[in-house]
C-alpha positions as CSV (number, residue, x, y, z in Angstrom):
1,M,11.8,99.5,90.5
2,K,13.4,98.3,87.3
3,K,16.8,96.5,87.8
4,C,20.0,98.0,86.4
5,D,21.7,96.5,83.4
6,I,25.2,97.0,84.8
7,G,26.9,98.3,87.9
8,L,30.0,100.5,88.0
9,I,32.4,100.9,91.0
10,G,34.8,103.9,91.1
11,L,33.4,107.3,90.3
12,A,36.5,109.2,89.3
13,V,36.1,111.1,86.0
14,M,36.6,108.1,83.8
15,G,34.1,106.1,85.7
16,Q,31.5,108.9,85.8
17,N,31.9,109.5,82.1
18,L,31.4,105.8,81.2
19,V,28.3,105.7,83.3
20,L,26.9,108.8,81.5
21,N,27.8,107.2,78.2
22,M,26.0,104.0,79.0
23,E,22.9,105.8,80.3
24,R,22.8,108.1,77.2
25,N,22.7,104.9,75.1
26,G,19.7,103.5,76.8
27,Y,21.2,101.5,79.7
28,R,20.2,101.8,83.4
29,V,23.4,101.9,85.6
30,G,23.9,101.3,89.2
31,V,26.9,103.1,90.8
32,Y,29.0,102.8,93.9
33,N,32.0,104.7,95.2
34,R,34.0,104.0,98.3
35,T,33.5,107.6,99.4
36,T,29.7,108.2,99.6
37,E,30.2,111.9,99.2
38,T,31.6,111.4,95.7
39,T,28.6,109.3,94.9
40,M,26.2,111.9,96.1
41,R,27.9,114.7,94.3
42,F,27.7,112.7,91.1
43,M,24.0,111.9,91.6
44,E,23.1,115.5,92.4
45,G,25.2,116.8,89.5
46,P,25.8,115.1,86.2
47,A,23.6,112.1,87.0
48,A,20.6,114.1,88.2
49,G,17.3,113.0,86.5
50,K,19.0,110.1,84.6
51,Q,18.5,106.4,84.7
52,I,21.3,106.0,87.2
53,A,20.8,104.4,90.7
54,A,23.2,105.0,93.6
55,A,24.3,102.5,96.2
56,K,25.9,103.2,99.6
57,S,27.4,99.7,99.9
58,I,28.4,96.9,97.6
59,E,25.6,94.7,98.9
60,E,23.1,97.5,98.0
61,L,24.7,97.8,94.5
62,F,24.2,94.0,93.9
63,N,20.6,94.3,94.9
64,L,20.2,96.9,92.2
65,L,21.4,94.7,89.4
66,D,19.6,92.4,87.0
67,R,20.9,88.8,86.9
68,P,23.4,87.6,85.9
69,R,25.0,90.6,87.6
70,K,27.6,92.6,85.6
71,V,29.9,94.9,87.6
72,M,32.6,97.1,86.0
73,V,35.5,98.2,88.2
74,M,37.1,101.5,87.5
75,V,39.7,102.0,90.2
76,K,43.5,102.5,90.2
77,A,45.4,99.5,88.8
78,G,47.2,97.1,91.2
79,N,46.2,96.4,94.7
80,P,43.0,98.5,94.7
81,V,41.6,96.2,92.0
82,D,42.4,93.1,94.1
83,A,40.8,94.8,97.2
84,V,37.6,95.5,95.3
85,I,37.4,92.0,94.0
86,E,37.8,90.7,97.5
87,Q,34.9,92.9,98.6
88,L,32.8,91.6,95.7
89,L,33.3,87.9,96.3
90,P,30.7,87.4,99.0
91,F,28.0,88.7,96.7
92,L,29.0,87.1,93.4
93,D,27.2,84.1,92.2
94,V,28.1,81.6,89.5
95,G,27.6,83.2,86.1
96,D,28.1,86.8,87.3
97,L,30.6,89.0,85.5
98,V,33.3,91.3,86.8
99,I,35.0,93.7,84.3
100,D,38.2,95.5,85.1
101,G,38.2,98.6,82.9
102,G,41.4,100.2,84.3
103,N,45.0,100.1,83.0
104,S,45.9,96.8,84.7
105,Y,49.0,94.9,84.1
106,Y,48.1,91.9,81.9
107,K,49.7,89.4,84.3
108,D,47.5,90.6,87.1
109,T,44.5,90.1,84.8
110,E,45.6,86.6,83.9
111,R,45.8,85.8,87.7
112,R,42.4,87.3,88.5
113,A,40.8,85.6,85.5
114,R,42.0,82.2,86.7
115,Q,41.0,82.8,90.3
116,L,37.4,83.8,89.4
117,M,37.0,81.2,86.7
118,E,37.6,78.5,89.4
119,K,34.6,79.9,91.2
120,G,32.4,80.0,88.1
121,I,32.6,83.7,87.8
122,H,33.3,85.4,84.5
123,Y,36.0,88.0,84.2
124,L,36.9,90.6,81.5
125,G,40.0,92.7,81.4
126,A,39.0,95.6,79.2
127,G,41.5,98.0,78.0
128,I,39.9,101.4,77.4
129,S,41.5,104.2,75.5
130,G,40.4,107.7,74.7
131,G,40.8,109.5,78.0
132,E,38.0,111.3,79.8
133,E,36.5,112.7,76.6
134,G,36.5,109.2,75.0
135,A,34.9,107.6,78.0
136,L,32.0,110.1,77.7
137,W,31.5,110.1,73.9
138,G,33.0,106.9,72.6
139,P,36.3,105.2,73.5
140,S,38.2,102.3,71.9
141,I,37.6,99.2,74.0
142,M,39.8,96.1,74.1
143,P,38.1,93.3,76.1
144,G,39.8,90.1,76.9
145,G,38.4,87.1,78.8
146,Q,36.0,84.3,78.1
147,A,34.1,84.7,74.9
148,E,30.8,84.1,76.7
149,A,31.7,86.8,79.1
150,Y,32.2,89.3,76.3
151,Q,28.8,88.3,74.8
152,M,27.2,89.3,78.1
153,V,28.2,93.0,77.5
154,E,28.7,93.1,73.8
155,G,25.6,95.2,73.3
156,I,26.6,97.7,75.9
157,F,30.2,98.0,74.7
158,E,29.2,98.4,71.1
159,A,26.7,101.1,72.1
160,I,29.2,103.2,74.0
161,A,32.3,102.7,71.8
162,A,33.5,105.2,69.2
163,R,32.4,104.5,65.6
164,V,34.3,104.7,62.3
165,D,32.4,104.1,59.1
166,G,29.5,102.8,61.1
167,E,31.6,100.1,62.9
168,P,32.0,100.2,66.7
169,C,35.6,100.5,67.9
170,V,35.4,97.4,70.1
171,T,36.0,93.7,69.3
172,Y,36.6,90.6,71.3
173,I,40.4,90.4,71.7
174,G,41.0,86.9,73.1
175,P,41.2,85.0,76.3
176,R,42.4,85.9,79.8
177,G,44.7,89.0,79.9
178,S,44.8,89.6,76.1
179,G,42.7,92.7,76.3
180,H,45.0,94.4,78.7
181,Y,48.1,93.1,76.8
182,V,46.8,94.8,73.6
183,K,46.1,98.0,75.6
184,M,49.6,97.9,77.0
185,V,51.1,97.7,73.5
186,H,48.7,100.4,72.3
187,N,50.2,102.7,75.0
188,G,53.7,101.7,74.0
189,I,53.0,102.7,70.4
190,E,51.4,105.9,71.7
191,Y,54.7,106.6,73.5
192,G,56.5,106.2,70.2
193,D,54.1,108.4,68.3
194,M,54.4,111.2,70.8
195,Q,58.2,111.0,70.9
196,L,58.5,111.1,67.1
197,I,56.2,114.1,67.0
198,A,58.2,115.9,69.7
199,E,61.4,115.3,67.8
200,A,59.8,116.7,64.6
201,Y,58.9,119.8,66.6
202,D,62.4,120.1,68.1
203,L,64.0,119.9,64.6
204,L,61.7,122.4,63.1
205,H,61.7,124.8,66.0
206,R,65.3,124.6,67.4
207,G,66.9,123.6,64.1
208,A,64.9,125.2,61.3
209,G,63.8,128.2,63.4
210,L,60.0,127.9,63.0
211,N,58.0,129.9,65.5
212,A,54.8,128.7,67.1
213,T,52.5,130.3,64.5
214,E,54.5,128.6,61.7
215,L,54.5,125.3,63.6
216,H,50.7,125.5,63.9
217,E,50.3,125.9,60.2
218,V,52.7,123.1,59.4
219,F,51.0,120.6,61.7
220,R,47.6,121.8,60.6
221,N,48.5,121.0,57.0
222,W,50.0,117.7,57.9
223,N,46.7,116.7,59.5
224,H,45.1,116.7,56.1
225,G,47.4,114.2,54.5
226,L,49.3,111.0,55.3
227,L,49.8,112.0,59.0
228,E,46.1,112.7,59.7
229,S,45.6,111.7,63.3
230,F,44.4,112.8,66.7
231,L,47.9,113.4,68.0
232,I,48.9,115.6,65.0
233,E,45.6,117.5,65.4
234,I,46.1,118.3,69.0
235,T,49.8,119.2,68.4
236,A,48.6,121.9,65.9
237,Q,46.1,123.0,68.5
238,I,48.8,123.3,71.2
239,F,51.0,125.6,69.1
240,K,48.0,128.0,68.6
241,R,47.6,128.6,72.4
242,V,49.1,131.8,73.8
243,D,49.7,132.3,77.5
244,E,47.5,135.1,78.8
245,K,50.0,136.4,81.3
246,T,53.0,136.7,79.1
247,G,51.7,136.7,75.5
248,Q,54.2,133.9,74.7
249,P,53.2,130.5,73.2
250,L,52.1,128.4,76.1
251,V,54.1,125.4,75.0
252,E,57.4,127.3,75.4
253,L,56.5,128.0,79.1
254,I,56.0,124.3,79.9
255,M,58.8,122.6,81.8
256,D,60.5,120.0,79.6
257,E,59.9,117.1,81.9
258,A,57.6,114.4,80.6
259,G,55.7,112.2,83.0
260,Q,54.7,108.6,82.5
261,K,52.4,106.1,84.3
262,G,54.3,103.0,83.4
263,T,52.5,101.3,80.5
264,G,55.2,102.3,78.0
265,K,57.8,100.9,80.4
266,W,55.8,97.7,80.6
267,T,55.8,97.4,76.8
268,S,59.6,97.7,76.7
269,Q,60.1,95.2,79.5
270,E,57.7,92.6,78.0
271,A,59.3,93.0,74.6
272,F,62.7,92.2,76.1
273,D,61.2,89.1,77.7
274,L,59.6,88.0,74.5
275,G,62.7,88.7,72.5
276,V,61.1,91.2,70.2
277,P,62.9,94.4,69.2
278,V,60.9,97.6,69.7
279,P,63.6,100.2,69.6
280,T,61.3,103.1,68.8
281,I,59.2,102.5,71.9
282,N,62.3,101.9,74.0
283,S,63.8,105.2,72.8
284,A,60.6,107.0,73.8
285,V,60.6,105.5,77.3
286,S,64.3,106.4,77.7
287,A,63.7,110.0,76.4
288,R,61.0,110.5,79.0
289,I,63.3,109.3,81.7
290,L,66.1,111.5,80.5
291,S,63.8,114.5,80.5
292,A,63.3,114.1,84.2
293,Y,67.1,114.9,84.7
294,K,66.4,118.6,84.2
295,A,68.9,119.9,86.7
296,E,71.7,117.7,85.4
297,R,70.9,118.7,81.9
298,V,71.1,122.4,82.7
299,Q,74.5,121.8,84.2
300,A,75.7,119.6,81.3
301,A,74.6,122.3,78.8
302,Q,77.2,124.6,80.3
303,V,80.2,122.3,79.9
304,L,79.4,119.8,77.1
305,R,79.6,121.6,73.8
306,G,78.1,120.4,70.5
307,P,78.0,121.7,67.0
308,E,76.5,125.1,66.1
309,I,73.1,125.0,64.4
310,S,73.8,126.3,60.9
311,P,71.0,127.8,58.8
312,L,69.3,125.7,56.2
313,A,69.6,126.3,52.5
314,D,66.0,125.3,51.8
315,R,63.7,125.4,54.9
316,K,60.6,124.5,52.8
317,L,62.3,121.3,51.6
318,F,63.4,120.4,55.1
319,I,59.8,120.7,56.4
320,Q,58.7,118.3,53.7
321,Q,61.5,115.9,54.6
322,V,60.5,116.0,58.3
323,R,57.0,115.1,57.3
324,D,58.1,112.2,55.2
325,A,60.5,111.1,57.9
326,L,57.8,111.2,60.5
327,Y,55.6,109.0,58.3
328,T,58.4,106.5,57.6
329,A,59.3,106.3,61.3
330,K,55.7,105.8,62.2
331,I,55.5,102.8,59.8
332,S,58.6,101.4,61.5
333,S,57.2,101.9,65.0
334,Y,53.9,100.3,64.2
335,A,55.7,97.4,62.5
336,Q,57.5,96.9,65.8
337,G,54.3,97.1,67.9
338,F,52.4,94.6,65.8
339,A,55.4,92.3,65.6
340,M,55.3,92.3,69.4
341,L,51.5,91.5,69.4
342,R,52.1,88.6,67.0
343,A,54.9,87.1,69.2
344,A,52.6,87.5,72.3
345,S,49.7,85.9,70.5
346,E,51.8,82.9,69.7
347,E,53.5,82.7,73.1
348,F,50.3,83.0,75.2
349,N,47.8,81.4,72.8
350,Y,45.8,84.6,72.5
351,D,45.0,84.2,68.7
352,L,44.8,88.0,68.4
353,P,42.7,89.4,65.5
354,F,45.3,91.9,64.1
355,E,43.1,93.3,61.4
356,K,40.3,94.0,63.9
357,I,42.7,95.5,66.5
358,A,43.9,98.0,63.8
359,K,40.2,98.8,63.0
360,I,39.2,99.5,66.6
361,W,42.2,101.8,67.0
362,R,40.9,104.0,64.2
363,G,38.5,105.9,66.5
364,G,38.2,106.8,70.2
365,C,41.7,106.0,71.2
366,I,44.7,108.3,71.5
367,I,46.6,106.8,68.5
368,R,43.5,107.0,66.2
369,A,44.7,107.9,62.7
370,R,43.9,107.5,59.0
371,F,47.1,105.4,58.9
372,L,45.3,102.6,60.7
373,N,43.0,101.9,57.7
374,D,46.1,100.9,55.8
375,V,47.3,98.8,58.7
376,S,44.0,96.9,58.8
377,D,44.0,96.4,55.1
378,A,47.5,95.0,55.2
379,F,46.5,92.3,57.7
380,R,43.3,91.6,55.8
381,Q,45.2,91.1,52.5
382,G,48.4,89.6,53.9
383,G,47.2,86.3,55.4
384,D,50.0,85.3,57.8
385,L,51.8,88.6,57.6
386,R,54.8,88.4,59.9
387,N,55.7,92.1,59.8
388,L,54.0,95.2,58.4
389,L,57.2,96.2,56.5
390,L,56.6,93.1,54.3
391,A,53.1,94.3,53.2
392,P,53.2,95.7,49.7
393,F,51.6,99.0,50.7
394,F,54.1,99.7,53.5
395,R,57.1,98.2,51.6
396,D,56.4,100.7,48.8
397,A,55.8,103.6,51.2
398,V,59.2,102.9,53.0
399,Q,60.9,102.7,49.6
400,T,59.5,106.1,48.6
401,H,60.1,108.0,51.9
402,Q,63.1,106.4,53.6
403,G,65.5,108.9,52.0
404,A,63.8,111.7,53.9
405,L,64.2,109.8,57.2
406,R,67.9,109.3,56.4
407,E,68.4,113.0,55.7
408,V,66.5,114.1,58.8
409,V,68.6,111.8,61.0
410,R,71.8,113.1,59.4
411,Q,70.7,116.7,59.9
412,A,69.8,116.1,63.5
413,A,73.3,114.6,64.1
414,A,74.9,117.5,62.3
415,W,73.0,120.0,64.5
416,G,73.5,118.0,67.7
417,I,69.8,117.8,68.3
418,P,68.8,114.4,69.8
419,A,66.4,112.4,67.7
420,P,66.4,109.0,69.4
421,G,63.0,108.0,68.0
422,F,63.9,108.8,64.4
423,S,67.3,107.1,64.7
424,A,65.8,104.0,66.3
425,S,63.1,103.7,63.7
426,L,65.7,104.0,60.9
427,A,68.0,101.5,62.6
428,Y,65.1,99.0,62.9
429,L,64.4,99.4,59.2
430,D,68.0,98.8,58.2
431,G,68.4,96.0,60.7
432,Y,65.3,94.2,59.6
433,R,66.3,94.4,55.9
434,S,69.9,93.3,56.5
435,E,70.5,89.7,55.3
436,R,73.7,89.7,57.4
437,L,74.4,91.6,60.7
438,P,77.6,91.9,62.7
439,A,76.2,89.5,65.3
440,N,78.7,87.0,64.0
441,L,81.5,89.0,65.6
442,I,79.5,89.2,68.9
443,Q,79.0,85.5,68.9
444,A,82.7,85.0,68.2
445,Q,83.5,87.2,71.2
446,R,81.1,85.3,73.4
447,D,82.7,82.0,72.4
448,L,86.2,83.3,73.1
449,F,85.5,84.7,76.6
450,G,82.8,82.3,77.7
451,A,82.8,79.2,75.5
452,H,79.2,80.0,74.4
453,T,79.6,78.2,71.1
454,Y,78.4,79.3,67.7
455,K,76.8,78.1,64.5
456,R,78.4,78.2,61.1
457,V,77.0,79.4,57.8
458,D,78.6,76.6,55.8
459,E,77.7,73.4,57.8
460,E,75.2,72.2,60.4
461,G,76.0,71.8,64.0
462,I,77.2,73.7,67.1
463,F,80.8,74.7,67.3
464,H,83.4,76.0,69.8
465,S,86.9,77.2,69.0
466,D,90.2,77.5,70.9
467,W,90.7,81.1,70.0
468,D,94.2,81.3,71.6
């Protein structure tokens, strides 16, 4: 029997779809799941008649694989990944490759990479974005680890990845945990995108009074311009759906409590540790947390009064302003995300390929958007570009559209409709372009109450004053 090109452990939907994707692209795949019944259901169902071989034990899986063995692990992040690696160790030889394709925390990937490297075993932490559909038909893949380890599966990954303009949405990211780090920041940017879109919806619906049919048309039109993206496309699709039981728009019947799996929170935490401001992502994480306080918000709505929502003089103009505000806030958010990637690249010696990262995010992943062509071009043309806001294209775009963002933030405040993402994006723009910030007063306060010292603008050195 012909040996398998790769093995995969963990046959939840993502794992199954990746296996089917690999097989459809000409690779023979060995599969194993801790629960044998899951394996059998897969083999008798979607895998029936395909070049997929099942194993009932890890030892049997390794016997199915061609050398050097390549095993992809698709299990829940955290302790389950460590448990699977422990089970693999007795069967791994020098030169074999283990790939973690889950949403692992990058520090765990760093640790695992070091441990396996000491044993002569290759390890890749591969961030995979695109959900179940992407796994089946073409995700965006962000592999980090040894360069020679990536070369072992480069052909497989390029075959199964999404493609844009003929280019596969996968590239070698860098050493150790870099792939999962980039995936983490991708998810943080995704949080920001979703929050900004939700705020645009809230302002247009609760503020401007657009109904679901009108919102569908607005977002459908937006998807043919500057904002063309997967998230705008599915937002338009959501507004079109009517609940069969009630005849109401389904979105209006969904409880306003947003869940999260933690990757957005990781991005915020890591940004704080790096000393990089990512206020749009932070606001998105906080907004999801606040949404979970539903019972308290219902009570507060009865006792905390805000302004009345007054009708607009020109609703059509406001829709245009929200569109331009959303685009400007998106630029601000992505500038924050890529600034974080740059800081991490320098701090951890990742040498991240920013232009290529933007390119592989153009297809397959959740934040895929036409916008990313411009991001990729900015890094290609900009040399050592420190911040996207300094790239000529985005500098001019912000100059053109920032007035709309200011007006939308003002209108949100006047209506009493929370817009933390828009507000944070604007604050970042204004903070980043400010030659002088009021931090001088903060440093004076710190020196007064804690003798923390300060620098002066007119002479070199470190100073402390007796403020009394």
